N, C-alpha and C positions, 0 to 999 in steps of 0.2 A: 504493500500500500504506500510505501515511501515514508519519509521522515514525518511529514505532517499527518499522514494516515495513521502511522503507528502511535503518534502522540495522542491523536483523537481516540484511538482504540483504547488507550490506557485510562481515559477519563471515566469516572464513575457517575452514574445517575441512579438515584433511588427509584425503585418501582413505585408507581402511583396509580390508584384507582380513580378514574375521571368521573365527571358527573354524567357520563353516558351509561353508567351502571343502572340496570333496570330497577334495582331496589330504591333508587331515588326517584323513579317515575311513578311508582304506585306503592301504597302501603300494603297491598295484598301480594306483592311480588315475593316469591319464595326461593329464588335462585341462590344456590350455594356452590356453584360450579368452581369458583376460584378456591374456596376453602377445601372442597373435596379433592381438587387436583393437586394441591400443595403438599409436597412430601415432608415439609418441616412443620411439626406440631406447634401451633400458636403463632406462626408467621403471618397468618391472615385471620383477623378476628372480626366479628360482627358486633357493632355497638350501636344501639338505637336504630337497629335495622340496616345500617350501612356498613359494608366491609371496609376494613382498613388494613394496610400492610405495615407490619412492625419491622422497621429497617434493621434493628439489631438481630433479628432472627431470620430475615429473608436472605437466601443464598443466591438470589437472582438466577434461578435455573431456567426461567422462562415458561414453566409448565402452565402457570395461571394465565399468562398472556395468550398462549395457544388455545387454552380451554375456554376462555370467556366467550360466550355466544354473541356478544355485541361489541367485542373488541374494546372494552372500556379500561383496559389496564395498559399503562404506558411504561416504557422502560427500554433499556438496551438489551437486545437478544444475545444469548450465548453464541459463540462462534460456531459456524458450520464450515466444513471444507468439501469442495467438489474437485475431483481430478478426472479429466477426460470423460465427463458425463457421468461419473460415478460418485455417489455420496459416501464419504468416508465416515464410518460408524465407530463411535466410542461409547462405553457404558456410562460415562460421566454425565452426559446430557443427551436426552433422547427426543427426537421429533415426535409430535403427536401424529395421530392417524391423518388428520386434516392436512398437516404440513407435508406428510409423505405423498398425499394425493396431489397437492399443489406441485411438489417436485416432479411427480410423474407427468402432470399436464404440461410442464415446461421442458420435457424431454429427458429428465433424469430417470432412467429406467432400471438402474441397478445400485445395489448397496455393497460397498467394499469394507468388510469389518477389519478393524485394526487390532482387534483382540476378540476372544470368544464373547459373543453377545449374550446378555442375560435374558431371562424369560420375558420381561416387559418388552424389550426390543422385538423379540420374535412374535409376541402376541400382536404388537402394533403393525408389524409388517404383514402378518396374516390377515388382520382386520382390514388393512388398506387393500390388500389383494382381493379379498372377498368383495369389497365394494367395486373395485375395478372390473372384476368378473361379472358382477351384476350389470355394469355398464358396457359390457362386451369390449373392454379395453385390455391392452397388454398388461400383465402383472409386473410387479417390481421383482427383479431377480436378486437373490441373495448369493453373493459370490464367496469363494473360499477366502480365508484370512490372508491378507497380504499387506505388510507394513509399507507405508508410503512416507518418504522424507518430506516433512512439512515445510522445509525450506524451498521445495519446488513450488511452482505456481499453483495456487489453490484459490478457492473463492470462499470468503467468509459468509456467514449467514446474513450479516447485514447487507453485504453486496448482493446476495441472492434476492433479497427483497427488492432492491433497486432493479435488478434484472427482471424480476417478475412484473414489476409495475410498468416497465418500459418495453418489455418484450424484446430486449436487446440481446444480440449475440455476444456483446462485450462482457467478458467474465471478470473484469476488475474495474472498480470505480471508487474514488474517494468521495465520501459524502460527509455532510456536516452533522454534528451531534443533534441538531434540531430535526434533521431528516430521520436520523436513527430513532429518535424518541417517538415519533409518530408513525413509523412504518408498521405498527402492530395491525393496522387495518388491512395490510396486504395478506393477512392470514384468513380473510373472509373467503370461504371456499366456493360459494355459489358463482361468482364471476368467472372462475376457471372452468366451470362445467355448465355453461348456460343452457344446454339441452336437457339437463337432468335436475332433479330435486332430491334432497337427502332427508326430507321430512314431508309428511302428508298432513295438511291442516284440514280438519273436517268440522262442519257446522251441524248442529242438531236443529233442523228447521222447525221442529215441533215446539222448542222452548225459546229459540232466539227471538228477541223483540226488536231487533235493529236499533239498539240503543247507541251504537257507534263507539262504544268504549274501546273495542279492539282496534278499530280504524284510527282512533286518536292516539293510542299508546304504542302500536306496533312499530318498532324501530326499523323494520325492513319493508314497511308499506305493503304488507301482504293482503290487506283488506281495503276495499273501496266500495262505498255506497253512493250511487248516483241514480239519475232518473232511469237509466237503462237496466239497472238491477244491482245485485250485491255480488261483487267479484271477489273471489278468494284465489290468490296465486301462491302456491307453496314453494316456488323455485328459490326464492331468496330466504326462506325461513331457516333460522339457525337454531331453533328449539330453545329459545330463551324462556319460553313458557309464560311470558308476561300476559298474553291474551288469555291463556287458560286460567291463570291465577286471578285475573281482574274481571272476567266476565261475570256479571251479577246473576246470570241465569245458568251458569256452568254449562254453556251450550257449545263450548269449543274443546276439541281434543287435538293433540299433536302426536303423531306416531313417527318414530325414526324408521324410515324405509326409503331406499334409493329406487327411483323410477324415472321414467321420462317426465320432463316438466309439463305440468298441466295447469290450466286455469279453469276454475269452476265459476259459472255464472248462474246465480239463483234469481228467478223471477220475483219481482216485488209488486205489491198492489197498493194503490193509493185509495184510502177510505176516509170517511168523516165519522168521528166517534159519535155513537148514539147517545152518550151521556154528556160530554163536555162540548160537543159540536165542533171540535177542532180537527183539522186534517191530520192524518198520520199514515206512516208507511208500515206495511206488514208483509210477512211471507205467506199469509193465509188468505185465500180468496174470499172466504166468508166471515172474516173477523169483523165484529161490530164495534168493539171497544178498543180504545188505545191502551197501551200497556199500563199507564198510570191508573186509569179508571178501572181496569180489570183487576187491579190489586185491592181496590177499595170495596169493602162489603156494602151491600145494598143498604142505603139509608144512613151510612156512616160518613160524616164530614161531607154531606151532599153539596154543601155550599162551596167546598174547596176541592173539587174533584181533580183539578189540574193545576 
């Protein structure tokens, strides 16, 4: 990377959870992915519903950055090395399944161990290959152990994110610390596989009242309610579960399942409420009352139905 690059490489930046965290979006959010993924007990704690990283305990392994479904954790990634299109593998820091899939989408089709890989490594490679098989794509090959001299030309993980973002064939680039700090969003899997979805979002039309909570809160814009209907697109879903947690009718489910990308369009109906006489949208052709009036018992607060 050169003298300047090596100096920048040596700088340290504490990991930070940004305000993009879903727990700051809704009091009903239950996501604990960062805590669950962290190998260091107590390094990430939840206080007043918001997760915080404890700098004294954090080893900056990068697991939480890769695991966060909304990419709300900022920090400098551990170094990765690539040699001749092969990802060099060490037990000290392991890429997530999503990261392996991103490597694969950019042409890195094999892993070259520098030591015997542990069970976690092997499980992640197998999980990534299962998903690639479901998408009818070439699997990632695990090569025999072969030690590589790190003084030879390699690509750091930080540079890999630059390469991913620009789609460049250039395998070495000096970047600024500011760029490093915010390249965590390059771990979003959906843009690398635009023809596929890794989650299936489903709506229970019997209980959904079109309250639009999911539409307002979804960080991936998977929901859209307009005059044409109620559109649900699962392609960008990262399984943050904010919609599931926040839906007042518990009408949403999200299932992890890779498949061709689909968009579901549900027909809506425009009616006038028989009680409050106000217009409302519904998924039911014969609905007579709006959702507010439907919850009110007959004769109860009749003067304040809406």
